[in-house]
KOLVEXZA-559307 format. One record per residue: x, y, z of N, C-alpha, C, O in turn. Coordinates in steps of 0.02 Angstrom, whole numbers, padded with zeros to 5 digits, always signed. Layout:
residues N
XYZXYZXYZXYZ;...
//
This chain:
residues 322
+08953+00605+03913+08934+00604+03842+08993+00627+03800+09025+00677+03818;+09009+00593+03743+09066+00614+03702+09057+00684+03676+09001+00705+03661;+09112+00720+03670+09111+00787+03642+09096+00783+03567+09130+00745+03531;+09047+00822+03543+09027+00818+03472+09085+00835+03426+09093+00804+03373;+09127+00884+03446+09182+00904+03403+09233+00848+03397+09259+00836+03342;+09247+00813+03453+09295+00758+03450+09268+00701+03409+09304+00669+03371;+09202+00687+03417+09171+00633+03378+09176+00648+03304+09193+00605+03264;+09159+00711+03285+09160+00730+03215+09230+00725+03187+09239+00702+03131;+09282+00748+03225+09351+00744+03203+09372+00672+03191+09404+00656+03141;+09353+00629+03237+09369+00559+03229+09334+00528+03169+09361+00485+03134;+09274+00551+03157+09235+00525+03101+09266+00544+03035+09268+00504+02989;+09290+00607+03031+09323+00629+02969+09384+00587+02955+09399+00570+02897;+09420+00569+03007+09479+00526+02997+09458+00456+02975+09489+00426+02931;+09403+00432+03005+09379+00365+02987+09354+00364+02915+09358+00312+02882;+09328+00420+02891+09302+00423+02823+09355+00410+02772+09340+00389+02716;+09418+00421+02790+09473+00410+02743+09495+00337+02741+09534+00318+02698;+09471+00297+02787+09490+00226+02790+09457+00188+02734+09405+00209+02708;+09485+00131+02713+09452+00088+02665+09382+00069+02689+09369+00069+02749;+09338+00054+02642+09267+00043+02659+09258-00011+02711+09222-00002+02760;+09292-00068+02703+09282-00124+02749+09305-00106+02819+09271-00122+02868;+09362-00072+02825+09387-00053+02891+09340-00005+02924+09326-00011+02984;+09314+00044+02885+09266+00092+02913+09203+00056+02936+09175+00071+02989;+09180+00006+02896+09119-00030+02912+09129-00070+02977+09085-00070+03020;+09187-00103+02984+09198-00144+03043+09201-00101+03106+09180-00123+03160;+09229-00041+03099+09238+00002+03158+09175+00038+03178+09169+00059+03236;+09127+00046+03133+09071+00090+03146+09004+00058+03128+08977+00072+03075;+08978+00015+03172+08910-00012+03160+08859+00045+03160+08869+00096+03194;+08806+00036+03125+08755+00088+03114+08687+00063+03138+08674+00003+03137;+08644+00110+03159+08575+00092+03174+08529+00137+03134+08543+00196+03123;+08473+00108+03113+08420+00145+03079+08360+00146+03125+08333+00094+03143;+08338+00205+03145+08279+00212+03188+08217+00216+03144+08210+00262+03103;+08173+00168+03152+08109+00167+03117+08056+00194+03164+08045+00165+03218;+08022+00249+03146+07976+00280+03194+07906+00248+03196+07857+00280+03216;+07902+00185+03176+07839+00148+03178+07852+00078+03203+07910+00056+03208;+07799+00042+03218+07806-00025+03248+07835-00075+03198+07833-00065+03137;+07863-00129+03225+07891-00182+03184+07837-00216+03143+07779-00222+03165;+07856-00239+03084+07810-00278+03043+07775-00241+02988+07749-00271+02941;+07774-00174+02993+07742-00134+02941+07788-00126+02881+07846-00146+02883;+07762-00096+02826+07802-00089+02765+07866-00049+02774+07917-00064+02744;+07864+00004+02816+07924+00045+02827+07977+00003+02862+08035+00004+02843;+07956-00033+02913+08002-00076+02950+08031-00131+02905+08091-00143+02907;+07988-00163+02866+08011-00218+02823+08062-00194+02772+08113-00226+02762;+08048-00137+02740+08095-00112+02689+08160-00088+02720+08213-00094+02690;+08156-00059+02781+08217-00038+02815+08262-00098+02830+08323-00094+02823;+08232-00153+02850+08270-00213+02866+08300-00245+02803+08356-00269+02804;+08263-00243+02748+08289-00268+02685+08350-00227+02664+08400-00254+02641;+08345-00161+02671+08399-00117+02651+08459-00124+02697+08516-00123+02675;+08446-00132+02762+08500-00141+02810+08541-00203+02793+08602-00203+02798;+08507-00256+02773+08542-00317+02754+08581-00308+02690+08635-00337+02681;+08554-00267+02644+08586-00259+02579+08650-00218+02581+08691-00223+02536;+08659-00178+02634+08719-00135+02638+08772-00163+02686+08821-00129+02700;+08762-00223+02711+08808-00249+02763+08879-00258+02737+08927-00253+02775;+08887-00271+02671+08955-00280+02644+08993-00214+02642+09055-00214+02648;+08958-00158+02635+08993-00094+02631+08992-00056+02696+09038-00017+02710;+08941-00067+02738+08937-00029+02801+08945-00072+02863+08949-00046+02919;+08948-00137+02854+08951-00181+02912+08883-00191+02943+08832-00186+02909;+08881-00205+03008+08818-00218+03042+08774-00156+03044+08796-00102+03065;+08712-00163+03022+08663-00109+03026+08603-00136+03063+08571-00184+03042;+08587-00105+03120+08534-00127+03164+08473-00082+03154+08479-00021+03152;+08414-00113+03149+08352-00075+03145+08319-00073+03213+08308-00126+03244;+08303-00013+03237+08269-00005+03301+08202+00029+03290+08197+00079+03254;+08150+00002+03320+08083+00030+03313+08068+00076+03373+08073+00055+03430;+08048+00138+03357+08030+00187+03408+07964+00219+03388+07963+00277+03366;+07908+00181+03394+07844+00207+03371+07812+00257+03419+07832+00262+03477;+07762+00293+03394+07723+00337+03436+07714+00406+03407+07759+00432+03373;+07657+00437+03422+07642+00507+03403+07649+00519+03329+07676+00570+03308;+07623+00473+03289+07625+00483+03217+07695+00484+03188+07706+00514+03136;+07742+00452+03221+07811+00451+03198+07855+00502+03231+07916+00500+03222;+07826+00547+03270+07865+00603+03298+07916+00580+03350+07969+00611+03356;+07901+00528+03387+07946+00506+03441+08012+00480+03412+08066+00503+03432;+08008+00434+03365+08068+00406+03335+08108+00458+03296+08170+00459+03300;+08074+00501+03260+08108+00552+03220+08145+00601+03265+08200+00622+03250;+08114+00620+03321+08146+00667+03366+08209+00637+03398+08256+00674+03413;+08209+00571+03408+08269+00539+03435+08327+00544+03386+08385+00554+03406;+08312+00538+03323+08364+00545+03272+08390+00617+03272+08450+00629+03267;+08344+00665+03276+08364+00736+03276+08412+00752+03333+08455+00796+03326;+08404+00718+03389+08445+00732+03448+08509+00691+03452+08550+00701+03497;+08518+00645+03406+08576+00601+03408+08640+00637+03385+08636+00689+03352;+08697+00609+03403+08760+00638+03381+08766+00632+03305+08746+00581+03276;+08792+00683+03272+08799+00681+03198+08862+00643+03178+08906+00670+03145;+08865+00579+03197+08926+00540+03187+08919+00485+03134+08965+00446+03125;+08861+00483+03100+08851+00432+03050+08828+00366+03078+08816+00319+03039;+08822+00359+03143+08802+00297+03174+08726+00291+03181+08700+00235+03183;+08691+00347+03185+08619+00347+03194+08586+00378+03133+08598+00437+03117;+08545+00339+03099+08506+00362+03042+08432+00353+03060+08415+00315+03105;+08389+00387+03024+08318+00380+03036+08280+00378+02971+08306+00393+02917;+08217+00357+02976+08173+00355+02918+08128+00417+02920+08089+00427+02965;+08136+00459+02869+08091+00516+02859+08034+00492+02814+08045+00459+02763;+07973+00510+02833+07914+00485+02797+07869+00542+02774+07880+00600+02792;+07819+00524+02734+07769+00572+02714+07740+00608+02774+07730+00669+02773;+07727+00569+02827+07698+00599+02888+07747+00644+02923+07732+00703+02936;+07807+00619+02940+07853+00656+02983+07881+00718+02950+07892+00769+02983;+07893+00715+02884+07926+00771+02851+07883+00805+02798+07906+00852+02765;+07821+00783+02791+07775+00816+02744+07713+00842+02777+07695+00901+02770;+07679+00798+02815+07614+00814+02844+07619+00844+02914+07589+00896+02927;+07656+00812+02958+07657+00831+03029+07676+00904+03043+07650+00933+03090;+07722+00934+03003+07738+01004+03017+07678+01050+03014+07679+01104+03044;+07626+01030+02978+07566+01072+02972+07508+01046+03014+07461+01082+03029;+07512+00982+03033+07458+00950+03069+07463+00962+03144+07412+00970+03178;+07524+00962+03170+07535+00970+03242+07550+01043+03259+07587+01077+03223;+07522+01066+03313+07535+01135+03335+07608+01144+03352+07638+01196+03337;+07637+01093+03385+07708+01095+03402+07739+01027+03387+07708+00975+03397;+07801+01028+03361+07838+00967+03348+07902+00966+03390+07930+01018+03405;+07924+00906+03411+07986+00901+03449+08048+00902+03405+08103+00885+03427;+08041+00922+03342+08097+00926+03295+08079+00976+03241+08021+00991+03230;+08130+01001+03207+08121+01043+03148+08136+01000+03087+08192+00975+03081;+08088+00990+03042+08098+00943+02986+08153+00963+02938+08177+00921+02900;+08174+01026+02939+08227+01049+02895+08293+01057+02932+08343+01028+02912;+08293+01095+02987+08355+01113+03021+08387+01056+03059+08447+01056+03070;+08347+01006+03080+08373+00954+03124+08399+00892+03087+08420+00844+03119;+08397+00892+03020+08415+00832+02983+08459+00846+02923+08458+00900+02894;+08498+00795+02905+08536+00795+02843+08509+00739+02799+08514+00681+02819;+08482+00753+02741+08456+00700+02698+08511+00654+02673+08567+00677+02659;+08496+00590+02667+08543+00541+02639+08518+00520+02570+08553+00532+02520;+08460+00489+02566+08430+00470+02503+08357+00453+02514+08338+00427+02566;+08316+00467+02464+08248+00439+02465+08255+00364+02455+08298+00341+02417;+08213+00325+02488+08215+00252+02481+08167+00229+02427+08187+00193+02381;+08105+00248+02434+08055+00221+02388+07992+00264+02388+07984+00310+02428;+07948+00247+02344+07881+00276+02344+07832+00219+02333+07847+00171+02298;+07774+00226+02363+07720+00177+02354+07659+00217+02332+07632+00255+02371;+07637+00208+02270+07577+00245+02249+07517+00229+02293+07509+00173+02316;+07477+00279+02304+07412+00267+02335+07363+00251+02280+07375+00265+02221;+07307+00221+02298+07258+00200+02248+07188+00217+02273+07171+00206+02331;+07148+00243+02228+07078+00258+02242+07038+00194+02230+07034+00170+02173;+07010+00167+02283+06975+00103+02278+06903+00109+02304+06888+00148+02349;+06860+00069+02273+06791+00064+02296+06776-00008+02316+06808-00055+02292;+06728-00016+02360+06700-00082+02371+06673-00107+02304+06632-00073+02273;+06696-00165+02281+06679-00188+02214+06604-00196+02204+06578-00180+02150;+06569-00220+02255+06496-00228+02248+06462-00160+02242+06416-00152+02202;+06486-00112+02280+06457-00045+02277+06471-00013+02209+06428+00021+02181;+06530-00025+02182+06547+00002+02116+06500-00026+02062+06478+00010+02018;+06486-00091+02066+06439-00122+02018+06369-00094+02027+06335-00078+01978;+06347-00089+02089+06279-00066+02103+06268+00006+02081+06214+00023+02056;+06319+00048+02090+06313+00118+02072+06337+00133+02001+06335+00190+01978;+06360+00080+01967+06385+00087+01898+06443+00137+01895+06444+00180+01852;+06489+00129+01941+06549+00171+01942+06610+00129+01924+06630+00084+01962;+06638+00143+01866+06695+00104+01842+06757+00147+01831+06809+00120+01810;+06753+00211+01844+06809+00256+01831+06806+00316+01877+06756+00327+01911;+06860+00356+01878+06860+00418+01916+06806+00465+01890+06772+00498+01928;+06799+00468+01824+06747+00510+01793+06678+00490+01817+06637+00533+01833;+06665+00424+01821+06600+00400+01844+06588+00420+01917+06533+00439+01936;+06641+00414+01958+06634+00431+02029+06617+00505+02038+06573+00522+02077;+06652+00547+02002+06639+00619+02007+06569+00635+01982+06533+00675+02013;+06549+00605+01927+06482+00617+01899+06428+00595+01947+06378+00630+01956;+06437+00537+01979+06387+00512+02027+06383+00559+02087+06328+00576+02110;+06441+00581+02113+06441+00625+02171+06406+00691+02156+06372+00719+02199;+06414+00717+02096+06382+00780+02077+06307+00772+02067+06268+00817+02081;+06287+00713+02042+06216+00700+02031+06180+00679+02095+06119+00683+02099;+06219+00657+02144+06189+00633+02207+06225+00664+02266+06262+00631+02301;+06214+00729+02277+06250+00765+02330+06242+00732+02399+06187+00713+02419;+06298+00726+02434+06299+00702+02504+06280+00629+02511+06263+00608+02567;+06281+00590+02457+06264+00519+02463+06326+00474+02470+06320+00416+02489;+06385+00500+02454+06445+00460+02458+06484+00476+02522+06481+00532+02548;+06520+00426+02546+06567+00438+02601+06632+00400+02587+06635+00357+02544;+06684+00418+02623+06747+00383+02615+06780+00375+02682+06768+00414+02729;+06823+00324+02688+06856+00310+02751+06930+00324+02748+06959+00329+02694;+06960+00331+02807+07033+00340+02811+07057+00313+02878+07017+00295+02921;+07123+00312+02886+07152+00289+02949+07150+00339+03005+07178+00326+03059;+07116+00396+02995+07108+00445+03048+07117+00516+03022+07142+00526+02967;+07096+00563+03062+07103+00634+03042+07177+00651+03033+07218+00637+03077;+07192+00681+02976+07261+00700+02962+07303+00645+02931+07361+00656+02915;+07274+00585+02923+07311+00531+02891+07319+00544+02817+07285+00587+02789;+07364+00507+02785+07375+00516+02713+07311+00504+02673+07297+00539+02625;+07272+00453+02694+07210+00438+02660+07159+00493+02667+07122+00509+02620;+07156+00524+02726+07110+00580+02737+07129+00639+02693+07086+00668+02661;+07193+00656+02692+07215+00714+02654+07207+00702+02579+07190+00748+02542;+07220+00641+02556+07209+00625+02485+07136+00633+02467+07119+00660+02414;+07092+00610+02512+07020+00617+02499+06998+00689+02496+06957+00708+02454;+07024+00731+02541+07004+00802+02541+07032+00838+02480+06999+00882+02452;+07093+00821+02459+07120+00851+02399+07079+00831+02338+07065+00872+02294;+07059+00768+02336+07018+00743+02281+06951+00780+02278+06929+00802+02225;+06919+00787+02335+06855+00822+02338+06862+00894+02314+06821+00920+02277;+06916+00926+02337+06928+00996+02319+06939+01003+02244+06910+01047+02212;+06980+00959+02216+06996+00965+02145+06937+00945+02101+06927+00973+02048;+06897+00896+02124+06840+00872+02084+06778+00914+02094+06731+00910+02054;+06776+00955+02146+06717+00996+02160+06658+00954+02183+06601+00968+02164;+06671+00904+02225+06618+00861+02250+06619+00859+02326+06666+00885+02358;+06568+00829+02356+06567+00818+02428+06559+00743+02441+06521+00709+02409;+06597+00720+02491+06589+00652+02517+06607+00656+02591+06657+00687+02609;+06567+00625+02633+06578+00627+02705+06639+00586+02724+06645+00528+02704;+06683+00615+02764+06742+00580+02788+06725+00540+02850+06697+00567+02898;+06742+00475+02849+06732+00431+02906+06801+00409+02932+06832+00366+02901;+06825+00438+02987+06892+00420+03012+06889+00355+03053+06844+00345+03094;+06937+00311+03041+06945+00250+03079+07009+00255+03120+07050+00300+03111;+07017+00208+03166+07077+00208+03208+07131+00165+03175+07149+00112+03199;+07157+00190+03118+07209+00154+03082+07188+00134+03013+07129+00130+02997;+07239+00120+02971+07226+00103+02901+07192+00036+02893+07149+00028+02850;+07210-00014+02934+07178-00079+02928+07104-00078+02944+07065-00107+02906;+07082-00045+02999+07010-00040+03011+06974-00002+02955+06917-00017+02938;+07008+00047+02925+06977+00085+02870+06966+00039+02810+06914+00043+02777;+07014-00004+02795+07005-00050+02739+06950-00101+02755+06911-00118+02710;+06946-00124+02817+06891-00169+02835+06823-00135+02829+06774-00166+02809;+06821-00070+02846+06759-00033+02837+06739-00029+02764+06679-00033+02749;+06787-00022+02720+06772-00021+02648+06750-00089+02624+06701-00094+02586;+06784-00141+02645+06766-00209+02623+06697-00230+02647+06661-00266+02613;+06677-00206+02706+06611-00223+02733+06555-00179+02707+06497-00190+02722;+06573-00128+02668+06522-00085+02639+06502-00027+02684+06453+00007+02669;+06539-00015+02738+06522+00041+02782+06538+00108+02749+06506+00158+02763;+06588+00108+02704+06605+00168+02666+06608+00150+02593+06614+00091+02575;+06605+00201+02550+06601+00189+02478+06669+00187+02444+06680+00147+02398;+06715+00229+02465+06782+00228+02434+06834+00250+02484+06819+00282+02535;+06897+00233+02469+06955+00251+02510+07012+00269+02464+07014+00248+02406;+07059+00309+02490+07125+00315+02460+07171+00274+02503+07185+00291+02561;+07195+00218+02476+07235+00172+02516+07304+00164+02486+07315+00179+02427;+07349+00139+02526+07416+00121+02503+07409+00061+02456+07375+00013+02471;+07442+00065+02397+07435+00012+02348+07457-00055+02375+07427-00106+02359;+07510-00055+02415+07535-00118+02443+07481-00151+02487+07473-00212+02485;+07445-00111+02525+07394-00138+02570+07332-00159+02532+07300-00208+02550;+07314-00122+02479+07252-00135+02443+07259-00190+02390+07209-00221+02371;+07320-00202+02366+07330-00246+02309+07299-00316+02317+07267-00339+02270;+07307-00351+02374+07277-00418+02379+07202-00417+02368+07175-00462+02336;+07167-00368+02395+07095-00365+02388+07074-00341+02319+07019-00356+02295;+07117-00302+02286+07104-00284+02216+07109-00346+02172+07065-00358+02130;+07160-00385+02182+07171-00445+02142+07117-00497+02154+07099-00535+02108;+07091-00500+02215+07039-00549+02231+06970-00527+02206+06923-00567+02206;+06965-00465+02184+06901-00440+02159+06856-00409+02212+06800-00389+02197;+06881-00404+02274+06840-00374+02327+06840-00297+02323+06792-00265+02343;+06894-00269+02296+06899-00197+02287+06907-00181+02213+06939-00218+02176;+06878-00126+02192+06884-00101+02124+06934-00043+02124+06922+00008+02156;+06990-00051+02089+07040+00002+02084+07019+00050+02029+07019+00032+01970;+07002+00112+02047+06983+00162+01997+07043+00198+01969+07045+00213+01909;+07094+00212+02010+07152+00249+01986+07206+00251+02040+07191+00245+02099;+07269+00258+02018+07324+00270+02063+07337+00345+02067+07318+00382+02022;+07370+00367+02120+07378+00439+02132+07445+00466+02109+07458+00525+02120;+07487+00425+02077+07548+00451+02048+07533+00484+01981+07480+00471+01952;+07578+00526+01957+07565+00561+01894+07570+00514+01834+07541+00527+01782;+07608+00460+01842+07615+00410+01789+07588+00343+01815+07589+00330+01876;+07565+00301+01770+07544+00234+01790+07603+00197+01821+07660+00207+01801;+07588+00155+01870+07640+00118+01902+07648+00050+01869+07598+00017+01854;+07710+00027+01857+07720-00040+01829+07697-00095+01876+07691-00153+01855;+07685-00077+01938+07661-00127+01986+07589-00147+01973+07567-00201+01995;+07552-00105+01938+07483-00119+01919+07466-00077+01858+07428-00029+01861;+07497-00097+01802+07499-00055+01742+07432-00043+01710+07424+00005+01672;+07382-00085+01724+07317-00077+01692+07272-00026+01727+07217-00012+01704;+07295+00000+01784+07255+00049+01822+07275+00120+01801+07334+00137+01805;+07228+00162+01779+07244+00231+01759+07262+00274+01819+07261+00251+01876;+07278+00337+01806+07294+00384+01859+07236+00432+01871+07196+00445+01826;+07232+00458+01932+07184+00511+01946+07198+00571+01901+07153+00607+01880;+07263+00582+01888+07284+00640+01847+07258+00636+01776+07254+00687+01742;+07239+00576+01752+07208+00571+01686+07142+00609+01684+07122+00634+01631;+07108+00612+01741+07044+00648+01746+07053+00717+01777+07020+00765+01755;+07096+00722+01827+07109+00785+01861+07183+00801+01852+07224+00783+01895;+07202+00835+01797+07273+00846+01781+07312+00877+01840+07288+00924+01873;+07371+00850+01852+07414+00875+01905+07403+00843+01972+07441+00856+02019;+07351+00802+01979+07338+00769+02044+07393+00719+02058+07407+00675+02018;+07426+00726+02117+07478+00680+02137+07484+00680+02212+07491+00734+02243;+07481+00622+02243+07490+00618+02315+07509+00545+02332+07466+00502+02338;+07574+00533+02339+07600+00466+02351+07627+00459+02422+07634+00508+02459;+07640+00397+02440+07674+00382+02503+07748+00370+02489+07764+00336+02440;+07791+00396+02531+07863+00389+02520+07899+00388+02587+07871+00408+02638;+07960+00364+02586+08004+00372+02644+08077+00366+02621+08092+00342+02567;+08121+00391+02665+08192+00392+02648+08235+00397+02710+08209+00397+02766;+08299+00401+02699+08348+00401+02754+08374+00471+02768+08390+00508+02722;+08378+00488+02831+08407+00551+02853+08455+00538+02911+08451+00487+02945;+08501+00585+02921+08547+00584+02977+08537+00648+03017+08505+00695+02992;+08564+00652+03078+08559+00715+03115+08594+00771+03078+08643+00760+03042;+08570+00832+03088+08603+00891+03059+08675+00894+03083+08690+00877+03140;+08719+00916+03039+08789+00922+03058+08831+00862+03040+08892+00863+03051;+08800+00810+03014+08839+00751+02993+08887+00772+02937+08865+00802+02888;+08951+00757+02943+09000+00779+02893+08983+00757+02822+08956+00702+02812;+08998+00799+02773+08982+00784+02703+09014+00720+02679+08984+00682+02641;+09076+00707+02702+09110+00646+02681+09072+00584+02703+09068+00535+02666;+09044+00586+02762+09006+00530+02788+08939+00524+02752+08917+00469+02735;+08907+00580+02740+08844+00580+02703+08854+00549+02634+08813+00509+02612;+08907+00568+02600+08921+00542+02534+08934+00466+02535+08912+00430+02491;+08970+00444+02587+08983+00372+02593+08918+00334+02605+08907+00281+02574;+08877+00359+02649+08812+00327+02662+08768+00327+02600+08736+00277+02584;+08766+00383+02566+08725+00388+02506+08748+00337+02453+08706+00304+02422;+08813+00331+02444+08840+00284+02395+08820+00212+02412+08801+00174+02368;+08824+00194+02476+08807+00126+02497+08733+00111+02487+08714+00059+02461;+08691+00157+02509+08619+00144+02506+08591+00149+02436+08547+00110+02417;+08615+00196+02396+08590+00201+02327+08612+00142+02285+08575+00118+02242;+08672+00117+02298+08694+00056+02262+08648-00002+02279+08630-00041+02235;+08630-00008+02342+08584-00062+02362+08515-00053+02330+08486-00101+02306;+08490+00008+02329+08424+00022+02301+08423+00009+02225+08370-00007+02198;+08480+00016+02193+08484+00005+02121+08497-00068+02103+08496-00086+02044;+08510-00110+02153+08525-00180+02140+08463-00218+02119+08408-00203+02142;+08472-00267+02077+08416-00308+02053+08381-00344+02110+08320-00353+02109;+08420-00366+02159+08391-00404+02215+08344-00361+02256+08289-00383+02273;+08366-00300+02273+08323-00256+02313+08262-00235+02272+08207-00231+02299;+08271-00220+02208+08214-00202+02166+08161-00257+02165+08101-00244+02170;+08184-00319+02159+08138-00376+02158+08101-00382+02225+08040-00394+02226;+08137-00375+02280+08106-00381+02346+08056-00324+02358+08002-00335+02385;+08074-00263+02338+08029-00207+02347+07967-00215+02303+07912-00197+02324;+07976-00241+02242+07919-00251+02197+07868-00299+02228+07808-00291+02218;+07892-00349+02265+07846-00396+02298+07805-00361+02352+07753-00387+02372;+07829-00303+02375+07793-00263+02424+07755-00205+02392+07729-00161+02427;+07751-00205+02325+07718-00152+02286+07750-00085+02298+07716-00033+02302;+07817-00085+02305+07854-00024+02317+07906-00014+02262+07934-00062+02237;+07917+00049+02243+07964+00065+02191+08025+00101+02221+08017+00154+02251;+08085+00073+02214+08145+00107+02238+08152+00176+02206+08136+00185+02147;+08175+00224+02246+08181+00293+02220+08246+00324+02246+08244+00374+02280;+08304+00294+02230+08367+00320+02254+08379+00391+02228+08359+00408+02173;+08413+00431+02268+08424+00501+02250+08488+00526+02282+08516+00493+02325;+08510+00584+02261+08565+00618+02296+08536+00652+02358+08475+00661+02362;+08578+00670+02406+08552+00707+02464+08517+00772+02444+08466+00789+02472;+08545+00807+02395+08514+00870+02373+08446+00858+02341+08399+00896+02352;+08441+00805+02301+08377+00789+02270+08324+00771+02322+08266+00790+02316;+08345+00733+02373+08298+00714+02425+08276+00775+02465+08217+00781+02484;+08322+00821+02479+08304+00882+02515+08254+00923+02475+08205+00948+02504;+08265+00930+02410+08219+00969+02368+08151+00934+02363+08099+00968+02364;+08152+00868+02360+08089+00830+02357+08048+00841+02420+07988+00854+02416;+08080+00836+02478+08044+00846+02541+08017+00917+02547+07963+00927+02575;+08053+00965+02522+08029+01034+02523+07966+01041+02481+07919+01075+02502;+07964+01010+02422+07904+01012+02380+07846+00978+02415+07789+01001+02411;+07859+00922+02449+07806+00887+02484+07778+00929+02540+07717+00932+02550;+07821+00963+02578+07797+01006+02632+07753+01062+02604+07701+01078+02633;+07773+01091+02548+07734+01145+02518+07665+01119+02497+07615+01154+02505;+07663+01059+02469+07599+01031+02447+07554+01017+02507+07495+01035+02507;+07583+00985+02559+07542+00966+02616+07520+01025+02658+07470+01021+02693;+07557+01079+02656+07534+01140+02690+07466+01160+02662+07420+01178+02700;+07459+01157+02596+07395+01175+02565+07342+01122+02579+07284+01139+02593;+07361+01058+02575+07312+01004+02584+07285+01003+02655+07225+00995+02666;+07330+01011+02704+07307+01011+02774+07260+01071+02786+07211+01065+02823;+07276+01127+02756+07232+01186+02763+07164+01172+02733+07113+01190+02762;+07162+01140+02675+07098+01122+02643+07058+01075+02688+06997+01082+02695;+07092+01026+02719+07058+00976+02759+07033+01004+02826+06984+00979+02853;+07068+01054+02852+07051+01080+02918+07075+01037+02975+07058+01050+03032;+07114+00984+02960+07137+00937+03012+07190+00969+03055+07234+01005+03031;+07186+00956+03120+07236+00980+03168+07244+00929+03223+07196+00895+03242;+07305+00924+03250+07318+00883+03309+07352+00927+03360+07407+00952+03347;+07320+00938+03417+07349+00982+03469+07398+00944+03512+07427+00972+03558;
//
């Protein structure tokens, strides 16, 4: 195995080379900790293609399993040479530190942030027929119905400790209502449960829910970002009714801890330029995703805030994975 010190020394020298020469000499891989075909994988591949002129060949490798922990831990153990990057997600760097008793990585000490990639607002949706039948057209109506009809509502999610589960528990806590949680084995089965009327409402990823919202099968009550999203501007926010409510889905790029600052800055410049390009913005918008380029320091601070929030939310939910 190459000596880390020699690799780092060589990398510092390479950092001084012109961009094209550095790119040709040093192909890069992005480890996606989820299966191919999902939104994280698709956006990683779009971004990898967008930076090929500045970084050269960028290969996306899928390493799914254990809620993202397997792929993320591989990045943590990689050489800090700028060749191996990973996708940090809401789950891996926000939720999992509090959900799992033990992790094969430290979300802070084992990584160097590069940039946040994007955010995808979550959306509070109801089965449209159920919304009409119960006369629920807003977040206020949902809360009022739940208070007037204790224990009559339920909601679904992709499983215990999933983003949808935690959003539902935070909503219940902030609204002072009760709704029975029905966990499914994944986000797609949870959405099918909502469409079939097995559950009354879900907190779903906007990208996943949008087609059924547009077709009229689902009623969008509110998005979970603090501001309305331009991706669906006519939908209000939960925060309009419950001030301060915010719980979005996000992901970004990280490198192993110890990656030299010169390399981090070069990677950040390449990826943020791509994220700010009109072409990438248009492609991400088609996926109901909003680019969110940042400096490494901004991304580090953002992830710290997310961990602090999810520590409280996981405690409220009582969810644990041993």
